C-alpha positions as CSV (number, residue, x, y, z in Angstrom):
1,M,0.0,0.0,0.0
2,S,1.5,3.6,-1.0
3,C,1.1,6.3,1.3
4,S,2.3,8.8,-1.0
5,G,-1.3,10.6,-1.1
6,S,-3.1,12.2,-3.7
7,K,-5.0,15.7,-3.9
8,I,-8.5,15.6,-4.6
9,P,-9.5,18.4,-6.8
10,E,-11.0,21.3,-4.9
11,D,-14.1,21.3,-7.4
12,T,-15.0,18.0,-6.0
13,D,-18.5,18.3,-4.7
14,P,-19.6,15.8,-1.8
15,E,-23.4,17.5,-2.2
16,N,-23.9,16.0,-6.0
17,P,-26.5,14.1,-7.4
18,L,-24.9,11.0,-7.5
19,W,-24.9,11.3,-3.6
20,R,-28.3,12.7,-3.2
21,F,-29.5,9.5,-5.4
22,A,-27.4,6.9,-3.4
23,C,-28.8,8.4,-0.2
24,R,-32.3,7.9,-1.6
25,F,-31.7,4.4,-3.3
26,W,-29.7,3.3,0.2
27,E,-33.5,4.2,2.1
28,S,-34.8,0.8,0.8
29,P,-33.7,-2.2,2.7
30,P,-33.6,-4.8,-0.3
31,T,-31.2,-2.3,-1.8
32,Q,-28.8,-2.2,1.2
33,Q,-28.7,-5.9,1.7
34,A,-28.2,-6.8,-2.0
35,C,-25.2,-4.1,-2.2
36,L,-23.6,-5.3,0.8
37,D,-24.2,-9.1,-0.5
38,L,-22.7,-7.9,-3.7
39,Q,-19.8,-6.2,-1.5
40,T,-19.1,-9.5,0.3
41,R,-18.5,-11.1,-3.5
42,G,-16.4,-8.5,-4.3
43,W,-18.3,-5.8,-5.9
44,S,-17.6,-2.0,-5.6
45,V,-20.8,-0.4,-4.1
46,T,-19.4,2.8,-5.7
47,R,-19.5,0.8,-9.0
48,I,-23.1,-0.2,-8.0
49,L,-24.6,3.1,-7.4
50,S,-22.8,4.8,-10.4
51,A,-24.4,2.2,-12.9
52,A,-27.9,2.7,-10.8
53,W,-27.6,6.4,-11.1
54,L,-26.7,6.2,-15.0
55,A,-29.7,4.0,-15.2
56,A,-32.0,6.2,-13.5
57,S,-30.6,8.9,-15.5
58,G,-31.1,7.7,-19.2
59,H,-27.4,6.9,-19.6
60,R,-25.3,3.6,-20.0
61,F,-22.4,2.8,-17.8
62,S,-19.1,1.7,-19.3
63,G,-17.9,-0.3,-16.9
64,Q,-15.0,2.0,-16.6
65,E,-13.8,3.8,-13.5
66,S,-11.4,6.5,-13.2
67,Q,-8.1,5.9,-11.5
68,A,-8.9,8.5,-8.8
69,V,-11.9,6.3,-7.3
70,T,-10.1,3.3,-7.9
71,D,-6.9,4.7,-5.6
72,W,-9.2,6.1,-3.1
73,R,-11.3,3.1,-2.4
74,S,-8.3,1.2,-2.1
75,Q,-6.0,3.7,-0.3
76,V,-8.5,5.1,1.8
77,T,-11.9,3.3,2.0
78,E,-11.1,0.1,2.2
79,P,-8.8,0.5,5.1
80,L,-11.3,2.4,7.2
81,R,-13.9,-0.4,6.5
82,C,-11.1,-3.4,7.3
83,A,-10.0,-1.6,10.4
84,R,-14.1,-1.2,11.6
85,K,-14.9,-4.9,10.8
86,Y,-11.7,-5.6,13.0
87,I,-13.2,-4.1,16.0
88,T,-16.0,-6.4,17.3
89,K,-19.3,-4.7,17.7
90,N,-20.9,-4.4,21.3
91,N,-17.9,-3.9,23.2
92,P,-17.8,-1.1,25.3
93,R,-14.0,-0.5,25.5
94,T,-13.7,-0.1,21.6
95,A,-17.4,1.2,20.5
96,I,-16.2,4.7,20.4
97,V,-13.1,3.6,18.0
98,R,-15.7,1.5,16.0
99,E,-18.1,4.7,16.0
100,H,-15.5,7.0,14.8
101,L,-14.3,4.4,11.8
102,A,-17.9,4.0,10.7
103,R,-18.5,7.7,10.2
104,S,-15.2,8.5,8.7
105,E,-15.9,5.3,6.6
106,L,-19.0,7.4,5.3
107,E,-17.4,10.3,4.8
108,A,-14.6,8.5,2.6
109,E,-17.3,6.7,0.7
110,R,-18.7,10.3,0.1
111,I,-15.8,11.4,-1.3
112,E,-15.4,8.2,-3.3
113,L,-19.0,8.9,-4.8
114,A,-17.9,12.6,-5.4
115,L,-14.9,11.9,-7.5
116,A,-16.9,9.1,-9.5
117,Y,-19.6,11.6,-10.1
118,Q,-16.6,14.2,-11.7
119,A,-15.9,11.0,-13.8
120,L,-19.1,9.6,-15.0
121,T,-20.4,13.3,-15.9
122,S,-17.2,14.2,-18.2
123,D,-18.5,10.9,-20.7
124,L,-22.0,10.5,-20.1
125,Q,-23.6,7.6,-22.9
126,A,-27.4,7.9,-23.4
127,A,-29.7,5.0,-23.6
128,S,-32.1,4.2,-26.5
129,R,-35.5,5.5,-25.4
130,E,-37.2,2.2,-25.6
131,E,-35.3,0.8,-22.9
132,T,-36.7,0.4,-19.5
133,T,-35.1,1.6,-16.3
134,A,-34.9,-1.9,-14.9
135,S,-33.4,-3.3,-18.6
136,L,-30.8,-0.3,-18.2
137,A,-30.2,-0.8,-14.4
138,R,-29.5,-4.7,-15.3
139,N,-27.1,-4.0,-17.9
140,N,-25.6,-1.2,-16.3
141,L,-25.0,-3.4,-13.2
142,L,-23.7,-6.3,-15.5
143,R,-21.2,-3.7,-16.5
144,A,-20.2,-2.8,-13.0
145,A,-19.6,-6.6,-12.2
146,P,-15.8,-7.6,-11.0
147,E,-16.2,-10.5,-13.6
148,T,-18.3,-11.8,-16.4
149,K,-19.3,-15.2,-14.6
150,M,-22.6,-14.9,-12.4
151,D,-24.2,-17.5,-10.4
152,N,-27.9,-17.7,-9.6
153,E,-27.8,-15.6,-6.6
154,T,-25.7,-12.5,-8.0
155,G,-28.5,-12.6,-11.0
156,R,-31.3,-12.5,-8.2
157,L,-29.6,-9.6,-6.1
158,L,-28.9,-7.6,-9.5
159,D,-32.7,-8.0,-9.9
160,T,-33.5,-6.8,-6.6
161,L,-31.5,-3.9,-7.6
162,A,-33.2,-3.4,-11.0
163,R,-36.5,-3.7,-9.3
164,E,-35.6,-1.4,-6.5
165,L,-34.3,1.2,-8.9
166,S,-37.8,1.0,-11.0
167,I,-39.4,1.7,-7.8
168,L,-37.3,4.6,-6.9
169,A,-37.7,5.9,-10.5
170,K,-41.6,5.7,-10.5
171,G,-41.6,7.7,-6.7
172,D,-40.4,11.4,-6.1
173,N,-36.9,12.6,-6.6
174,R,-36.4,14.1,-3.0
175,P,-32.7,15.2,-2.0
176,C,-31.9,13.2,1.2
């Protein structure tokens, strides 16, 4: 792991449309569970949320991720997550440390999504008008996959996310 550091561009906006979408999408318990289950299978939740946001916006996900996002995740977000998971839950002696790590992990994810938003909006690819949100979501999620082989459980999780995105798309678009 390199510790050389990277300057986050000053115009990186943590309160961007991708973050607001992620907050709304995450309100759904089936979405949360599907994302976390996919994460344990090696998926990036940022890639999942990016693919879903693009689908909700009528755009295709190329499957490409900026190096800044990948670097931030490997150098900041994942080490914070690993440290948080290392500390057992419900231990009063370490609860405050775990709580601080959880908050820091969430803020790191927020920056990760801000970096993804900057990269995604520089190369938007419109989908065909005939493609449904669920179909576009499924195709985008397949492009977000860490590998091309999928088992039935992964397919079920992707279907859950596509369904939840369709429900969200039909609902309101209030900010989180």
